[in-house]
C-alpha positions as a Markdown table, in Angstrom:
| # | Residue | x | y | z |
|---|---|---|---|---|
| 1 | Met | 0.0 | 0.0 | 0.0 |
| 2 | Asn | 1.2 | 3.5 | -0.7 |
| 3 | Ala | 2.7 | 5.1 | 2.4 |
| 4 | Leu | 0.6 | 8.3 | 1.7 |
| 5 | Phe | -2.6 | 6.3 | 2.3 |
| 6 | Ser | -1.4 | 3.9 | 5.0 |
| 7 | Lys | -2.5 | 4.1 | 8.7 |
| 8 | Pro | -0.5 | 6.6 | 10.7 |
| 9 | Asp | 2.2 | 5.1 | 13.0 |
| 10 | Ala | 0.9 | 5.2 | 16.6 |
| 11 | Thr | 4.5 | 5.6 | 17.8 |
| 12 | Ala | 5.3 | 8.7 | 15.6 |
| 13 | Leu | 5.8 | 11.9 | 17.5 |
| 14 | Pro | 3.3 | 14.7 | 17.0 |
| 15 | His | 4.5 | 17.7 | 14.9 |
| 16 | Val | 3.4 | 21.2 | 14.2 |
| 17 | Val | 2.7 | 22.7 | 10.8 |
| 18 | Ile | 2.6 | 26.5 | 10.6 |
| 19 | Leu | 0.4 | 27.7 | 7.8 |
| 20 | Gly | 0.2 | 31.3 | 6.4 |
| 21 | Ala | -2.1 | 33.6 | 8.3 |
| 22 | Gly | -3.2 | 35.8 | 5.5 |
| 23 | Ala | -6.8 | 34.7 | 5.6 |
| 24 | Ser | -6.9 | 35.0 | 9.4 |
| 25 | Arg | -5.6 | 38.6 | 9.2 |
| 26 | Ala | -8.1 | 39.4 | 6.5 |
| 27 | Ala | -10.9 | 38.0 | 8.6 |
| 28 | Leu | -9.7 | 39.8 | 11.7 |
| 29 | Pro | -8.4 | 43.1 | 10.5 |
| 30 | Asn | -8.7 | 44.6 | 14.0 |
| 31 | Gly | -6.9 | 41.7 | 15.7 |
| 32 | Asp | -8.1 | 39.1 | 18.1 |
| 33 | Lys | -10.7 | 39.7 | 20.9 |
| 34 | Asn | -8.0 | 41.5 | 22.9 |
| 35 | Gly | -7.0 | 43.7 | 19.9 |
| 36 | Lys | -3.7 | 41.9 | 19.4 |
| 37 | Pro | -2.9 | 41.8 | 15.7 |
| 38 | Ile | -2.9 | 38.4 | 13.9 |
| 39 | Pro | 0.7 | 37.7 | 12.8 |
| 40 | Leu | 1.6 | 36.8 | 9.2 |
| 41 | Met | 4.4 | 34.5 | 8.2 |
| 42 | Asp | 6.6 | 37.5 | 7.6 |
| 43 | Asp | 6.0 | 38.5 | 11.3 |
| 44 | Leu | 6.9 | 35.0 | 12.7 |
| 45 | Pro | 10.5 | 35.8 | 13.6 |
| 46 | Asn | 9.3 | 38.9 | 15.6 |
| 47 | Val | 6.5 | 37.0 | 17.3 |
| 48 | Leu | 9.0 | 34.2 | 18.3 |
| 49 | Gly | 11.6 | 36.7 | 19.3 |
| 50 | Thr | 14.2 | 35.2 | 17.0 |
| 51 | Tyr | 14.6 | 38.1 | 14.5 |
| 52 | Gly | 18.2 | 38.8 | 13.7 |
| 53 | Gln | 19.5 | 35.5 | 15.2 |
| 54 | Ser | 21.6 | 33.3 | 13.1 |
| 55 | Trp | 21.0 | 29.6 | 13.2 |
């Protein structure tokens, strides 16, 4: 069976996928319920506090 359609491995570790937030910002132009702006992918280093760091 193709690995793409096989059952997920129960021992696999969970992972996080970060998707672009353009639609979220378009839907919430004034920010979240507290007025905090919704970040875009371009904002991610600033949000995470990693802007300017070299890996």
